[in-house]
N, CA and C atoms as an extended XYZ file, in Angstrom:
270
Properties=species:S:1:pos:R:3:atomname:S:1:resname:S:1:resid:I:1 pbc="F F F"
N        17.350        9.398       -4.855 N   MET     1
C        16.069        9.511       -4.165 CA  MET     1
C        15.880       10.954       -3.718 C   MET     1
N        14.662       11.392       -3.692 N   HIS     2
C        14.339       12.756       -3.300 CA  HIS     2
C        14.503       12.945       -1.789 C   HIS     2
N        14.562       14.189       -1.394 N   ILE     3
C        14.595       14.513        0.034 CA  ILE     3
C        13.207       14.250        0.598 C   ILE     3
N        13.151       13.486        1.643 N   ILE     4
C        11.876       13.112        2.247 CA  ILE     4
C        11.294       14.314        2.981 C   ILE     4
N        10.049       14.629        2.662 N   ALA     5
C         9.401       15.801        3.234 CA  ALA     5
C         9.231       15.686        4.748 C   ALA     5
N         8.891       14.520        5.227 N   ASP     6
C         8.632       14.320        6.654 CA  ASP     6
C         9.781       13.576        7.325 C   ASP     6
N        10.996       13.999        7.048 N   ARG     7
C        12.185       13.303        7.539 CA  ARG     7
C        12.158       13.115        9.057 C   ARG     7
N        11.849       14.154        9.813 N   ASP     8
C        11.853       14.047       11.277 CA  ASP     8
C        10.817       13.045       11.769 C   ASP     8
N         9.649       13.070       11.169 N   LYS     9
C         8.586       12.132       11.535 CA  LYS     9
C         9.019       10.691       11.242 C   LYS     9
N         9.633       10.486       10.082 N   LEU    10
C        10.080        9.143        9.712 CA  LEU    10
C        11.228        8.671       10.595 C   LEU    10
N        12.144        9.573       10.912 N   LEU    11
C        13.250        9.198       11.805 CA  LEU    11
C        12.732        8.824       13.190 C   LEU    11
N        11.731        9.544       13.669 N   ALA    12
C        11.134        9.200       14.965 CA  ALA    12
C        10.510        7.811       14.901 C   ALA    12
N         9.879        7.499       13.796 N   ARG    13
C         9.275        6.177       13.626 CA  ARG    13
C        10.353        5.091       13.617 C   ARG    13
N        11.455        5.346       12.923 N   VAL    14
C        12.563        4.379       12.882 CA  VAL    14
C        13.147        4.181       14.278 C   VAL    14
N        13.257        5.246       15.026 N   ARG    15
C        13.789        5.123       16.394 CA  ARG    15
C        12.855        4.304       17.284 C   ARG    15
N        11.550        4.471       17.101 N   ARG    16
C        10.596        3.647       17.858 CA  ARG    16
C        10.739        2.176       17.480 C   ARG    16
N        10.912        1.915       16.198 N   ILE    17
C        11.112        0.536       15.743 CA  ILE    17
C        12.386       -0.033       16.358 C   ILE    17
N        13.449        0.763       16.382 N   ALA    18
C        14.706        0.306       16.989 CA  ALA    18
C        14.495       -0.031       18.464 C   ALA    18
N        13.695        0.767       19.147 N   GLY    19
C        13.380        0.486       20.549 CA  GLY    19
C        12.601       -0.808       20.702 C   GLY    19
N        11.679       -1.054       19.779 N   GLN    20
C        10.914       -2.298       19.819 CA  GLN    20
C        11.823       -3.502       19.571 C   GLN    20
N        12.743       -3.378       18.629 N   VAL    21
C        13.675       -4.472       18.343 CA  VAL    21
C        14.568       -4.727       19.550 C   VAL    21
N        15.008       -3.663       20.206 N   ALA    22
C        15.815       -3.824       21.422 CA  ALA    22
C        15.013       -4.540       22.507 C   ALA    22
N        13.724       -4.257       22.586 N   ALA    23
C        12.874       -4.937       23.568 CA  ALA    23
C        12.757       -6.427       23.249 C   ALA    23
N        12.684       -6.767       21.970 N   VAL    24
C        12.667       -8.184       21.577 CA  VAL    24
C        13.963       -8.850       22.032 C   VAL    24
N        15.071       -8.176       21.805 N   GLU    25
C        16.367       -8.725       22.225 CA  GLU    25
C        16.401       -8.956       23.734 C   GLU    25
N        15.901       -7.985       24.494 N   ARG    26
C        15.880       -8.134       25.954 CA  ARG    26
C        14.999       -9.309       26.370 C   ARG    26
N        13.859       -9.453       25.704 N   GLN    27
C        12.972      -10.563       26.047 CA  GLN    27
C        13.619      -11.908       25.733 C   GLN    27
N        14.294      -11.992       24.610 N   LEU    28
C        14.948      -13.246       24.244 CA  LEU    28
C        16.114      -13.565       25.177 C   LEU    28
N        16.788      -12.536       25.651 N   ALA    29
C        17.909      -12.740       26.573 CA  ALA    29
C        17.424      -13.064       27.984 C   ALA    29
N        16.197      -12.666       28.295 N   GLY    30
C        15.643      -12.890       29.630 CA  GLY    30
C        14.736      -14.097       29.665 C   GLY    30
N        13.776      -14.023       30.549 N   ASP    31
C        12.862      -15.146       30.766 CA  ASP    31
C        11.447      -14.867       30.272 C   ASP    31
N        11.301      -14.027       29.273 N   ALA    32
C         9.964      -13.685       28.779 CA  ALA    32
C         9.304      -14.903       28.145 C   ALA    32
N         8.003      -14.939       28.247 N   GLY    33
C         7.250      -16.035       27.653 CA  GLY    33
C         7.160      -15.902       26.144 C   GLY    33
N         6.870      -17.020       25.506 N   CYS    34
C         6.777      -17.050       24.043 CA  CYS    34
C         5.712      -16.094       23.515 C   CYS    34
N         4.541      -16.106       24.138 N   SER    35
C         3.449      -15.289       23.605 CA  SER    35
C         3.770      -13.802       23.689 C   SER    35
N         4.413      -13.372       24.772 N   GLU    36
C         4.784      -11.956       24.894 CA  GLU    36
C         5.810      -11.576       23.827 C   GLU    36
N         6.775      -12.458       23.606 N   THR    37
C         7.806      -12.183       22.605 CA  THR    37
C         7.197      -12.159       21.208 C   THR    37
N         6.329      -13.113       20.913 N   LEU    38
C         5.676      -13.138       19.603 CA  LEU    38
C         4.820      -11.901       19.381 C   LEU    38
N         4.148      -11.447       20.419 N   GLN    39
C         3.332      -10.244       20.300 CA  GLN    39
C         4.210       -9.036       19.986 C   GLN    39
N         5.352       -8.946       20.639 N   LEU    40
C         6.260       -7.829       20.379 CA  LEU    40
C         6.836       -7.913       18.966 C   LEU    40
N         7.197       -9.107       18.520 N   VAL    41
C         7.703       -9.269       17.154 CA  VAL    41
C         6.627       -8.873       16.143 C   VAL    41
N         5.383       -9.225       16.415 N   ALA    42
C         4.282       -8.825       15.534 CA  ALA    42
C         4.152       -7.303       15.488 C   ALA    42
N         4.372       -6.653       16.621 N   SER    43
C         4.328       -5.184       16.660 CA  SER    43
C         5.444       -4.588       15.813 C   SER    43
N         6.635       -5.179       15.904 N   VAL    44
C         7.767       -4.708       15.093 CA  VAL    44
C         7.433       -4.868       13.615 C   VAL    44
N         6.910       -6.017       13.266 N   ARG    45
C         6.554       -6.274       11.869 CA  ARG    45
C         5.527       -5.255       11.371 C   ARG    45
N         4.523       -4.970       12.181 N   GLY    46
C         3.524       -3.981       11.803 CA  GLY    46
C         4.118       -2.593       11.639 C   GLY    46
N         5.017       -2.228       12.542 N   ALA    47
C         5.649       -0.907       12.474 CA  ALA    47
C         6.520       -0.778       11.228 C   ALA    47
N         7.260       -1.827       10.902 N   VAL    48
C         8.098       -1.805        9.699 CA  VAL    48
C         7.211       -1.746        8.454 C   VAL    48
N         6.112       -2.490        8.463 N   GLY    49
C         5.182       -2.447        7.339 CA  GLY    49
C         4.591       -1.063        7.133 C   GLY    49
N         4.243       -0.399        8.217 N   SER    50
C         3.702        0.963        8.124 CA  SER    50
C         4.743        1.938        7.595 C   SER    50
N         5.980        1.776        8.027 N   LEU    51
C         7.065        2.621        7.519 CA  LEU    51
C         7.227        2.403        6.020 C   LEU    51
N         7.216        1.154        5.595 N   MET    52
C         7.346        0.838        4.172 CA  MET    52
C         6.207        1.464        3.377 C   MET    52
N         4.984        1.380        3.888 N   GLU    53
C         3.838        1.984        3.205 CA  GLU    53
C         4.016        3.489        3.049 C   GLU    53
N         4.490        4.144        4.093 N   GLU    54
C         4.711        5.595        4.038 CA  GLU    54
C         5.764        5.945        2.992 C   GLU    54
N         6.856        5.195        2.970 N   LEU    55
C         7.915        5.461        1.998 CA  LEU    55
C         7.439        5.197        0.574 C   LEU    55
N         6.658        4.148        0.380 N   ILE    56
C         6.100        3.866       -0.945 CA  ILE    56
C         5.192        5.009       -1.378 C   ILE    56
N         4.342        5.462       -0.469 N   GLU    57
C         3.432        6.564       -0.808 CA  GLU    57
C         4.210        7.814       -1.211 C   GLU    57
N         5.226        8.165       -0.438 N   GLN    58
C         6.012        9.350       -0.775 CA  GLN    58
C         6.702        9.190       -2.124 C   GLN    58
N         7.245        8.002       -2.373 N   HIS    59
C         7.910        7.757       -3.651 CA  HIS    59
C         6.914        7.899       -4.802 C   HIS    59
N         5.744        7.298       -4.650 N   MET    60
C         4.743        7.356       -5.717 CA  MET    60
C         4.308        8.795       -5.991 C   MET    60
N         4.072        9.546       -4.932 N   ARG    61
C         3.635       10.938       -5.113 CA  ARG    61
C         4.724       11.789       -5.775 C   ARG    61
N         5.976       11.570       -5.403 N   GLU    62
C         7.074       12.399       -5.908 CA  GLU    62
C         7.569       11.952       -7.280 C   GLU    62
N         7.656       10.652       -7.503 N   HIS    63
C         8.330       10.163       -8.705 CA  HIS    63
C         7.414        9.539       -9.749 C   HIS    63
N         6.143        9.356       -9.431 N   VAL    64
C         5.224        8.761      -10.398 CA  VAL    64
C         4.046        9.689      -10.687 C   VAL    64
N         3.448       10.267       -9.648 N   ALA    65
C         2.214       11.036       -9.824 CA  ALA    65
C         2.427       12.542       -9.949 C   ALA    65
N         3.625       13.024       -9.700 N   ARG    66
C         3.858       14.473       -9.718 CA  ARG    66
C         3.670       15.031      -11.129 C   ARG    66
N         2.902       16.100      -11.248 N   PRO    67
C         2.732       16.733      -12.558 CA  PRO    67
C         4.080       17.211      -13.103 C   PRO    67
N         4.222       17.145      -14.398 N   GLY    68
C         5.427       17.646      -15.038 CA  GLY    68
C         6.493       16.596      -15.299 C   GLY    68
N         6.318       15.394      -14.799 N   LEU    69
C         7.293       14.336      -15.067 CA  LEU    69
C         7.161       13.864      -16.511 C   LEU    69
N         8.273       13.500      -17.101 N   THR    70
C         8.211       12.930      -18.445 CA  THR    70
C         7.676       11.502      -18.357 C   THR    70
N         7.192       11.012      -19.471 N   ASP    71
C         6.716        9.624      -19.504 CA  ASP    71
C         7.841        8.660      -19.157 C   ASP    71
N         9.059        8.974      -19.610 N   GLU    72
C        10.203        8.112      -19.329 CA  GLU    72
C        10.518        8.089      -17.835 C   GLU    72
N        10.481        9.245      -17.197 N   ALA    73
C        10.754        9.318      -15.755 CA  ALA    73
C         9.684        8.568      -14.972 C   ALA    73
N         8.435        8.724      -15.382 N   ARG    74
C         7.330        8.021      -14.736 CA  ARG    74
C         7.487        6.504      -14.874 C   ARG    74
N         7.812        6.065      -16.079 N   ALA    75
C         7.970        4.629      -16.330 CA  ALA    75
C         9.135        4.062      -15.521 C   ALA    75
N        10.247        4.783      -15.471 N   ALA    76
C        11.413        4.313      -14.713 CA  ALA    76
C        11.093        4.219      -13.225 C   ALA    76
N        10.422        5.230      -12.691 N   ALA    77
C        10.072        5.231      -11.265 CA  ALA    77
C         9.072        4.120      -10.953 C   ALA    77
N         8.161        3.870      -11.872 N   THR    78
C         7.187        2.796      -11.674 CA  THR    78
C         7.881        1.442      -11.642 C   THR    78
N         8.789        1.200      -12.567 N   GLU    79
C         9.521       -0.071      -12.596 CA  GLU    79
C        10.374       -0.248      -11.345 C   GLU    79
N        11.000        0.832      -10.907 N   GLU    80
C        11.806        0.780       -9.686 CA  GLU    80
C        10.933        0.383       -8.492 C   GLU    80
N         9.759        0.991       -8.393 N   MET    81
C         8.872        0.697       -7.271 CA  MET    81
C         8.328       -0.725       -7.356 C   MET    81
N         7.990       -1.183       -8.532 N   LEU    82
C         7.502       -2.558       -8.679 CA  LEU    82
C         8.568       -3.568       -8.257 C   LEU    82
N         9.815       -3.310       -8.609 N   ALA    83
C        10.910       -4.202       -8.204 CA  ALA    83
C        11.051       -4.221       -6.686 C   ALA    83
N        10.940       -3.059       -6.056 N   LEU    84
C        11.020       -2.989       -4.595 CA  LEU    84
C         9.871       -3.742       -3.939 C   LEU    84
N         8.676       -3.576       -4.459 N   ILE    85
C         7.510       -4.257       -3.896 CA  ILE    85
C         7.669       -5.768       -4.035 C   ILE    85
N         8.172       -6.217       -5.171 N   ARG    86
C         8.395       -7.657       -5.352 CA  ARG    86
C         9.394       -8.187       -4.324 C   ARG    86
N        10.483       -7.465       -4.111 N   ARG    87
C        11.490       -7.896       -3.130 CA  ARG    87
C        10.923       -7.863       -1.722 C   ARG    87
N        10.152       -6.844       -1.398 N   TYR    88
C         9.585       -6.702       -0.060 CA  TYR    88
C         8.566       -7.797        0.216 C   TYR    88
N         7.843       -8.206       -0.814 N   GLY    89
C         6.794       -9.196       -0.642 CA  GLY    89
C         7.290      -10.616       -0.424 C   GLY    89
N         8.572      -10.828       -0.595 N   LYS    90
C         9.113      -12.196       -0.436 CA  LYS    90
C         9.282      -12.567        1.005 C   LYS    90
């Protein structure tokens, strides 16, 4: 995989997600209500989905759409991404 151009930005996003997951754990260990916990889990899911979208976009720009790639490299990167999307969609 290529070096991610916005590594610091993505790492900050991952750290925020980790904080959200820790908050879910605290709520489950405590006396939080169901609706508050579900809302937080939905936020985690949205944050992970946004991270996935960003990574897909970077992969597509670098390994599929970048000028100068061979047809074979483009096809391989496309198949790799399709397999990932299929797994993620399950």
